[in-house]
Every structure is written in structure tokens, then in C-alpha cells.
C-alpha positions as a Markdown table, in Angstrom:
| # | Residue | x | y | z |
|---|---|---|---|---|
| 1 | Unk | 17.0 | -39.5 | 19.0 |
| 2 | Unk | 15.6 | -36.2 | 18.7 |
| 3 | Unk | 17.0 | -33.9 | 16.0 |
| 4 | Unk | 16.5 | -30.1 | 16.5 |
| 5 | Unk | 16.4 | -27.8 | 13.5 |
| 6 | Unk | 19.5 | -25.4 | 13.5 |
| 7 | Unk | 18.8 | -21.5 | 14.2 |
| 8 | Unk | 21.2 | -19.5 | 12.0 |
| 9 | Unk | 22.5 | -16.5 | 13.5 |
| 10 | Unk | 25.1 | -15.8 | 10.9 |
| 11 | Unk | 23.7 | -12.6 | 9.7 |
| 12 | Unk | 24.8 | -11.0 | 13.2 |
| 13 | Unk | 28.5 | -11.9 | 12.3 |
| 14 | Unk | 28.7 | -10.5 | 8.7 |
| 15 | Unk | 30.2 | -7.1 | 8.9 |
| 16 | Unk | 29.6 | -6.0 | 5.4 |
| 17 | Unk | 28.2 | -2.6 | 6.1 |
| 18 | Unk | 30.3 | 0.7 | 6.5 |
| 19 | Unk | 31.2 | 1.7 | 9.8 |
| 20 | Unk | 29.6 | 4.9 | 9.5 |
| 21 | Unk | 26.0 | 3.1 | 9.2 |
| 22 | Unk | 26.6 | 1.2 | 12.6 |
| 23 | Unk | 24.6 | 2.6 | 15.5 |
| 24 | Unk | 26.4 | 4.7 | 17.6 |
| 25 | Unk | 25.5 | 5.7 | 21.3 |
| 26 | Unk | 24.8 | 9.2 | 20.3 |
| 27 | Unk | 22.1 | 8.3 | 17.7 |
| 28 | Unk | 20.3 | 5.7 | 20.1 |
| 29 | Unk | 20.3 | 8.5 | 22.9 |
| 30 | Unk | 19.1 | 11.2 | 20.4 |
| 31 | Unk | 16.3 | 9.0 | 18.9 |
| 32 | Unk | 12.9 | 10.9 | 19.3 |
| 33 | Unk | 9.6 | 9.1 | 19.2 |
| 34 | Unk | 7.7 | 9.5 | 15.9 |
| 35 | Unk | 4.0 | 9.2 | 14.8 |
| 36 | Unk | 4.8 | 5.6 | 14.1 |
| 37 | Unk | 7.2 | 3.3 | 15.6 |
| 38 | Unk | 11.0 | 3.8 | 14.3 |
| 39 | Unk | 13.3 | 1.0 | 13.9 |
| 40 | Unk | 17.0 | 2.0 | 14.1 |
| 41 | Unk | 19.4 | -0.6 | 12.8 |
| 42 | Unk | 23.3 | -0.9 | 12.1 |
| 43 | Unk | 23.3 | -3.8 | 9.7 |
| 44 | Unk | 22.2 | -7.3 | 10.3 |
| 45 | Unk | 19.3 | -8.2 | 12.2 |
| 46 | Unk | 19.4 | -6.5 | 15.6 |
| 47 | Unk | 17.9 | -3.3 | 15.8 |
| 48 | Unk | 16.5 | -0.6 | 18.5 |
| 49 | Unk | 12.7 | -0.1 | 18.2 |
| 50 | Unk | 11.7 | 3.3 | 19.3 |
| 51 | Unk | 8.0 | 3.0 | 20.2 |
| 52 | Unk | 5.5 | 6.0 | 20.0 |
| 53 | Unk | 5.6 | 6.6 | 23.8 |
| 54 | Unk | 9.3 | 7.0 | 23.8 |
| 55 | Unk | 10.3 | 3.4 | 25.0 |
| 56 | Unk | 13.6 | 2.2 | 23.4 |
| 57 | Unk | 13.6 | -1.6 | 22.9 |
| 58 | Unk | 16.0 | -3.9 | 21.4 |
| 59 | Unk | 14.8 | -6.7 | 19.1 |
| 60 | Unk | 16.3 | -9.2 | 16.9 |
| 61 | Unk | 14.9 | -10.8 | 13.7 |
| 62 | Unk | 15.5 | -14.3 | 12.9 |
| 63 | Unk | 14.3 | -17.4 | 11.1 |
| 64 | Unk | 13.3 | -20.6 | 12.7 |
| 65 | Unk | 11.6 | -23.6 | 10.9 |
| 66 | Unk | 11.3 | -21.1 | 7.7 |
| 67 | Unk | 9.2 | -18.7 | 9.8 |
| 68 | Unk | 10.2 | -15.2 | 10.6 |
| 69 | Unk | 10.5 | -14.5 | 14.4 |
| 70 | Unk | 11.4 | -11.7 | 16.8 |
| 71 | Unk | 13.3 | -11.9 | 19.8 |
| 72 | Unk | 13.0 | -9.1 | 22.6 |
| 73 | Unk | 16.0 | -8.3 | 24.6 |
| 74 | Unk | 14.7 | -5.7 | 26.9 |
| 75 | Unk | 14.8 | -1.9 | 27.1 |
| 76 | Unk | 17.8 | 0.1 | 26.1 |
| 77 | Unk | 19.2 | 2.4 | 29.1 |
| 78 | Unk | 21.9 | 5.0 | 29.0 |
| 79 | Unk | 24.2 | 3.7 | 31.9 |
| 80 | Unk | 27.4 | 5.5 | 30.7 |
């Protein structure tokens, strides 16, 4: 029997930050590239990475087997 370790994403479901700190569409759209990569987070481990070349990429930090990992979801696009 194979036992796989559990991956906890409970940090995503905690809503302990004030509502004005959550990322909003306007903040994402107006984010400009800086001299260094910029991380925009609304709390938890999900964030938008603004690269120096202007690319906006979704990332999620999590822990698996006591090691920090990052999961990439893809580019942010303003569709609405």
C-alpha cells in the first residue's frame, strides 16, 4: 500500500485579512514593471508576479514534504 503525504492548501481558505488588502482587478491592471520582480499578494500564498519585462504571472507558494515549492498557473490577462 502506497501512502502519499498530504499537501495542505489551507492557507488559501483562511480569510483573516481585511477586505481592502485583497487584490482587485484595477491593482492588477495598473501594476507596472519595476527594476526588480514585484510580488502582489492579497493574503495567503497566491500572488501575481510582475516581471521586469512587464509579464504578469500567477504563482502559488506551498509546502510539500517540508520543502517550499512554487506552482505556476500562467499569465494574467485582462479579459473583462
